[in-house]
C-alpha positions in Angstrom: -16.0 0.1 -2.8 -16.2 -4.0 -2.0 -18.9 -4.8 0.2 -18.4 -8.7 0.7 -21.9 -9.6 2.0 -24.0 -12.7 2.8 -27.5 -12.5 3.3 -29.2 -15.5 3.5 -32.9 -14.5 3.9 -34.3 -17.4 6.4 -31.5 -19.7 6.1 -29.0 -20.6 9.1 -26.4 -18.5 7.2 -25.9 -15.3 9.0 -25.5 -12.3 7.3 -21.9 -11.0 7.5 -20.9 -7.6 6.8 -17.4 -6.6 5.9 -18.3 -3.0 5.3 -15.6 -1.6 7.6 -12.6 -3.2 5.9 -14.4 -2.2 2.6 -14.0 1.9 3.0 -10.6 1.9 4.3 -8.0 2.1 2.3 -5.9 -1.1 1.3 -3.2 -1.5 4.9 -3.7 2.1 5.4 -5.1 2.1 9.3 -7.5 5.0 10.4 -5.7 6.9 12.9 -7.9 8.4 16.3 -6.7 11.4 18.4 -4.4 10.3 20.7 -4.0 6.8 20.2 -1.3 4.4 19.0 -0.9 1.7 16.7 0.9 -1.6 19.0 4.3 -1.2 18.2 5.6 -4.1 15.5 8.4 -5.9 16.7 9.5 -9.5 16.5 6.9 -10.7 19.0 4.0 -8.8 17.7 4.9 -10.1 14.3 4.9 -13.7 15.5 1.7 -13.3 17.3 0.2 -11.8 14.2 1.3 -14.9 12.1 -0.2 -17.2 14.9 -3.6 -15.1 15.3 -3.7 -15.1 11.3 -2.7 -18.8 10.5 -5.1 -20.0 13.2 -8.1 -18.2 11.5 -7.2 -19.7 8.6 -7.1 -23.2 9.7 -10.6 -22.5 11.2 -12.8 -21.1 8.5 -10.9 -20.7 5.5 -12.8 -22.3 2.8 -9.8 -24.8 1.5 -8.1 -26.3 5.0 -5.4 -27.9 3.0 -4.8 -24.3 1.3 -4.6 -23.4 4.5 -2.2 -25.1 5.7 0.2 -24.5 2.9 -0.3 -20.7 3.6 0.2 -21.5 7.4 3.6 -23.5 6.2 4.4 -20.7 3.8 4.3 -17.5 6.5 6.0 -19.1 9.1 8.5 -20.5 6.8 9.0 -16.5 5.6 8.9 -15.5 9.5 11.8 -18.3 10.6 13.9 -16.9 7.5 13.5 -13.1 8.9 11.7 -12.3 5.4 9.5 -9.9 7.7 12.2 -8.5 10.2 12.6 -5.4 7.3 8.8 -4.5 7.9 8.8 -1.4 10.5 5.2 -0.8 9.7 1.7 -2.4 10.4 0.8 -1.7 6.4 3.8 -2.8 5.5 3.8 -6.2 7.4 0.2 -6.5 6.1 0.8 -6.0 2.4 3.9 -8.7 3.0 1.6 -11.5 4.7 -0.9 -10.5 2.0 1.7 -10.8 -0.7 2.2 -14.5 0.8 -1.1 -15.8 1.3 -2.1 -15.0 -2.2 1.1 -16.2 -3.5 -0.5 -20.0 -2.3 -3.9 -19.7 -2.6 -4.6 -17.5 -5.4 -7.8 -16.1 -3.7 -8.3 -11.9 -4.3 -10.7 -11.8 -1.4 -8.0 -13.0 1.5 -6.1 -9.8 2.5 -4.6 -8.6 5.7 -4.7 -5.0 6.6 -3.9 -2.6 9.2 -6.9 -1.3 11.3 -6.4 0.5 14.4 -7.5 -0.1 17.9 -10.1 2.3 17.6 -11.9 0.5 14.9 -13.1 -2.6 16.7 -16.0 -2.5 18.3 -16.3 -3.4 22.0 -16.7 -6.9 21.2 -13.4 -7.1 19.5 -14.9 -7.9 16.2 -14.0 -5.3 13.4 -17.4 -4.1 13.0 -18.0 -0.4 12.4 -19.4 1.1 15.5 -23.3 2.7 15.5 -21.4 6.2 14.6 -19.7 4.8 11.8 -22.5 2.6 10.4 -24.7 5.8 10.4 -21.8 7.4 8.5 -21.4 5.1 6.0 -25.1 4.4 5.3 -25.0 8.1 5.0 -22.1 8.0 2.3 -24.0 5.0 0.6 -26.9 7.0 -0.2 -25.1 10.0 -1.7 -23.4 7.8 -3.8 -27.0 6.4 -5.0 -26.1 2.9 -3.9 -24.0 2.4 -7.0 -26.9 3.1 -9.3 -24.6 5.8 -11.2 -26.7 6.4 -14.5 -29.7 5.6 -16.2 -30.7 6.5 -19.4 -32.6 5.7 -22.8 -30.1 5.4 -25.7 -31.1 5.4 -29.1 -33.6 2.8 -30.9 -35.4 2.6 -27.4 -31.8 0.8 -25.4 -32.0 1.3 -22.0 -28.5 1.6 -20.2 -27.4 1.1 -16.5 -24.3 1.8 -14.8 -24.3 0.2 -11.2 -21.0 0.7 -9.6 -21.7 -1.8 -6.4 -24.3 -4.0 -5.2 -25.7 -2.4 -1.8 -27.4 -4.8 -0.1 -31.4 -5.2 -1.0 -32.6 -4.1 2.5 -31.1 -0.9 2.2 -30.6 -0.2 -2.0 -34.0 -2.2 -2.8 -35.6 1.5 -3.7 -33.1 3.0 -5.7 -33.3 -0.8 -7.8 -37.2 -0.6 -8.5 -36.6 3.5 -9.4 -34.1 2.3 -11.4 -35.4 -0.5 -13.4 -38.9 1.0 -13.6 -37.0 3.9 -15.7 -36.2 1.2 -18.3 -39.5 -1.1 -17.9 -40.4 -0.3 -21.5 -37.1 -0.6 -23.3 -36.7 -2.8 -26.1 -33.1 -3.6 -24.8 -31.0 -3.4 -21.9 -27.4 -2.8 -21.3 -25.9 -3.3 -17.6 -22.5 -2.0 -17.0 -20.6 -3.2 -14.6 -17.3 -2.3 -16.0 -16.3 -0.4 -12.5 -18.3 -2.7 -10.4 -16.6 -4.5 -7.4 -19.2 -7.0 -6.0 -21.3 -6.4 -3.3 -24.2 -8.4 -1.6 -25.5 -11.5 -3.0 -29.2 -10.1 -2.3 -28.9 -7.4 -4.7 -27.8 -9.8 -7.5 -30.7 -11.8 -6.5 -32.9 -8.4 -6.7 -32.1 -7.2 -10.0 -32.1 -10.8 -11.5 -35.3 -11.5 -10.7 -36.6 -9.0 -13.2 -35.5 -10.9 -15.7 -37.5 -14.3 -15.4 -40.5 -15.2 -14.8 -40.9 -18.5 -12.9 -38.5 -19.2 -10.0 -34.5 -19.7 -11.1 -31.8 -21.1 -9.1 -29.2 -18.6 -9.2 -26.4 -19.9 -7.0 -25.4 -21.7 -3.8 -22.8 -20.6 -0.9 -21.0 -23.6 0.6 -19.8 -22.7 4.2 -16.9 -25.0 5.7 -17.5 -23.5 9.2 -21.5 -25.3 9.0 -20.8 -28.0 6.4 -23.8 -26.8 5.0 -25.0 -25.3 1.7 -27.4 -22.4 1.1 -29.3 -21.6 -2.2 -30.2 -18.0 -3.9 -33.4 -18.3 -6.1 -34.7 -15.4 -8.1 -37.8 -14.2 -6.2 -41.3 -14.8 -6.4 -42.2 -11.2 -6.5 -41.0 -8.1 -7.7 -42.5 -4.3 -7.6 -43.1 -3.2 -11.0 -42.5 -4.6 -14.3 -40.6 -7.8 -15.2 -38.4 -7.5 -17.9 -38.4 -11.0 -19.1 -38.8 -10.2 -23.1 -36.1 -7.9 -23.4 -32.4 -8.3 -24.8 -30.2 -8.1 -22.3 -26.4 -7.1 -22.5 -23.9 -7.0 -19.3 -20.5 -5.1 -19.9 -17.3 -6.4 -17.7 -13.9 -5.3 -17.5 -11.1 -6.7 -15.3 -12.3 -4.7 -12.7 -15.4 -6.5 -12.6 -15.3 -8.2 -9.3 -17.4 -10.9 -6.9 -20.8 -10.3 -6.6 -20.5 -8.6 -10.0 -18.6 -11.3 -11.1 -21.8 -13.7 -9.9 -24.4 -11.2 -11.7 -22.5 -12.1 -15.2 -21.6 -15.9 -14.3 -25.5 -16.6 -13.5 -26.7 -15.4 -16.4 -24.4 -16.4 -18.6 -24.9 -19.5 -17.4 -28.9 -19.4 -17.6 -28.2 -17.7 -21.0 -30.0 -14.9 -20.7 -27.6 -12.2 -21.3 -24.6 -11.2 -23.6 -21.8 -10.6 -21.8 -19.0 -8.0 -23.9 -16.0 -6.7 -22.9 -13.1 -8.3 -21.1 -12.5 -11.4 -19.0 -13.7 -10.2 -14.7 -11.4 -10.4 -11.7 -11.8 -13.9 -10.8 -13.1 -13.9 -7.2 -15.9 -15.6 -5.7 -15.7 -16.8 -2.5 -17.8 -15.0 0.4 -15.7 -13.7 3.6 -16.1 -12.5 7.0 -14.0 -9.8 9.1 -12.3 -11.1 10.9 -10.2 -8.9 13.5 -6.9 -8.8 16.4 -7.2 -5.4 18.0 -4.3 -6.0 20.5 -2.3 -6.3 17.3 -3.9 -3.6 14.7 -4.7 -6.4 12.6 -7.8 -7.1 10.7 -8.2 -9.8 7.8 -10.8 -10.3 5.4 -11.2 -14.3 5.7 -13.2 -16.2 2.7 -15.1 -19.0 4.9 -17.0 -20.7 1.7 -17.3 -21.0 -2.2 -19.9 -20.6 -4.6 -21.4 -23.5 -6.8 -23.2 -22.8 -9.3 -26.1 -24.9 -10.2 -25.5 -25.7 -13.6 -21.5 -25.7 -14.1 -21.4 -27.1 -10.7 -18.3 -25.0 -10.3 -17.5 -21.3 -9.7 -15.3 -18.4 -11.4 -13.0 -17.9 -8.4 -9.3 -17.7 -9.9 -10.5 -17.3 -13.4 -13.4 -14.7 -13.7 -16.0 -15.0 -16.1 -15.1 -14.6 -20.2 -17.6 -12.6 -21.8 -19.4 -13.7 -25.3 -17.7 -10.7 -26.9 -14.1 -10.2 -25.9 -13.4 -6.3 -26.6 -11.1 -3.8 -24.6 -13.6 -2.9 -21.9 -13.2 1.0 -23.2 -15.2 -0.1 -26.4 -17.4 -2.1 -24.7 -20.6 0.1 -24.9 -20.1 0.4 -28.4 -20.1 -2.6 -29.4 -23.0 -3.9 -27.8 -24.9 -0.6 -28.6 -24.3 -1.8 -32.4 -25.0 -5.5 -31.8 -28.2 -4.7 -29.9 -29.8 -2.8 -32.5 -28.5 -5.4 -35.2 -31.0 -7.6 -32.8 -33.5 -5.6 -32.7 -33.4 -4.6 -36.6 -33.1 -8.3 -37.6 -36.6 -8.7 -35.7 -38.3 -5.5 -36.8 -41.2 -5.7 -39.2 -42.9 -2.0 -39.4 -41.3 0.0 -41.9 -40.9 3.2 -39.8 -39.0 1.1 -37.2 -36.6 -0.6 -40.0 -35.8 2.5 -41.3 -35.0 4.1 -37.7 -32.6 0.9 -36.8 -31.1 1.2 -40.2 -29.9 4.8 -39.1 -28.7 4.0 -36.1 -26.6 1.2 -36.8 -24.7 3.3 -39.0 -24.7 5.5 -36.6 -23.0 3.2 -34.0 -20.9 1.9 -37.1 -19.7 5.0 -37.5 -18.9 5.7 -33.8 -16.9 2.9 -33.5 -15.0 2.5 -36.6 -13.9 6.8 -36.9 -12.7 7.9 -40.2 -10.0 10.3 -41.2 -10.2 13.4 -43.2 -7.6 15.3 -44.6 -7.7 18.6 -42.5 -6.6 20.5 -46.2 -9.9 19.0 -47.3 -12.2 19.8 -44.6 -10.7 23.5 -44.7 -12.4 24.1 -48.0 -16.0 23.0 -46.6 -15.5 26.1 -44.4 -17.6 28.9 -45.5 -21.5 30.0 -45.5 -24.5 28.3 -47.5 -27.6 30.3 -46.7 -28.4 30.3 -42.9 -26.0 27.7 -42.2 -22.0 28.2 -41.2 -19.1 25.5 -41.4 -16.2 27.1 -39.5 -12.6 25.3 -39.8 -10.7 24.9 -36.6 -7.3 23.1 -36.9 -8.4 19.8 -38.2 -11.9 20.2 -37.0 -14.9 21.5 -38.4 -17.9 23.2 -36.4 -21.5 23.6 -37.5 -24.1 25.9 -36.6 -27.5 26.5 -38.1 -29.0 30.3 -37.3 -28.8 31.0 -34.4 -28.9 27.2 -32.9 -26.0 26.3 -30.5 -22.8 25.6 -32.8 -22.0 21.3 -33.2 -18.5 19.6 -33.7 -18.7 18.0 -37.3 -17.9 13.9 -36.9 -16.8 12.5 -40.4 -18.8 9.3 -41.2 -16.9 9.6 -45.2 -15.0 12.4 -46.7 -18.5 14.7 -47.5 -20.8 12.7 -45.2 -20.6 13.7 -40.7 -22.7 13.8 -37.8 -23.0 15.3 -34.9 -22.7 14.0 -30.9 -25.0 16.4 -30.0 -27.8 14.6 -32.1 -28.4 11.3 -33.8 -31.2 12.7 -35.9 -29.5 14.5 -38.7 -26.0 14.0 -40.9 -25.2 17.0 -42.8 -23.6 16.3 -46.3 -21.2 18.5 -48.0 -21.8 18.3 -52.4 -18.9 18.9 -54.1 -18.5 19.4 -57.9 -16.3 17.5 -60.1 -13.2 19.9 -59.0 -14.0 19.5 -55.6 -15.1 22.7 -54.6 -17.9 22.7 -52.2 -21.3 23.6 -53.7 -24.3 22.9 -51.3 -25.0 21.2 -48.3 -27.9 18.5 -47.7 -29.4 17.9 -44.2 -30.2 14.3 -44.0 -32.8 13.6 -41.0 -33.8 10.1 -39.7 -37.5 10.7 -40.4 -36.4 10.5 -44.4 -36.3 14.1 -44.9 -33.7 16.3 -46.7 -33.1 20.0 -47.2 -30.5 22.2 -49.1 -28.3 25.0 -48.6 -26.6 26.1 -51.7 -22.9 27.7 -50.6 -23.6 31.3 -51.0 -21.8 33.2 -53.6 -17.9 34.4 -53.0 -17.8 32.4 -49.0 
């Protein structure tokens, strides 16, 4: 869900909420009982083009590009290219495609929208009931905070799928960051994050600095003014200024989520791991045309980073470590452990991190062992049992839960269920298993000889 929201606090930039568009499926109007969409005839198509191009001329961040888009869609209209569009969603899709072909602006969209979705003022904003419903839905979604946990090695993990406005989601953010307050490193997963409010970008980023930092600015074409966003002087709870910070990205990471990445990258505060992000840097407002059954998300400004003096529009944010998104967490976790290992001085902590690094590397580089060899390991080893099922082995000790054995080598196995123990199969010169050796993260070992005849 994308919430192209701008909040400037006490600045002159007004709060612009386009959540109504975000919660509607692209180009799919909501249907109210007994209501009908306006007829989409040639006259209506022309009126839609007039309205859309007028809005672009008035507000769009780049006036010269707005003029080029105007010329293109009017040319299409005159040529009959839109005559085949029989429904509002089809026409909105064609207009969006033609506008983006000129602007390359992924925030700029035209969408079909039922007249009942517009407020009394004619603006495409949710009414009180819809707004209440949306807020309840965001609360049920935990405001985009999908997961928070402590990974092995005292690495915090936060999966955040949306930057909701801090006025609503702030308490949830405080709780999540408070849970991670004593971690040595933190991974923030934005691989599924389509954007949201700069206020939450500002809110979370403030925890990672101990002095004021200029994060970003937005130039607003209509007023010819620039508004600045800085880290907050106060945060609730403990600041996280000393932790290593890692941010996971994908091609789906977009808008405000990209700002979070771009800001931290240019301030050299985080290491980005994953894929180049989507490339949308423009704040947007909602512009609606109720009598025409059309609304549009209209970019009205551009981001200006105080360091680069530009933004990520059209290019995305390039990660420090480029890997497929599916591998980003494993890579970040391994690199975080290695960095912690390089700084560790306590022998116990060094041994723990060595163990965890080898475990993380094994997860990243899986080992395949021939099934016939694995089958030879099946059997009873005192109170330990190994069973072969297909090309996999399963381990149980006594009445404890069964665990799948994951090869680290031909004779050494780890378990997804625990990172504190590994199992070694010891074989004789002929390759026959003779005993099992349990290896533990604290350095202990124990042995179980293979039972006779088993």
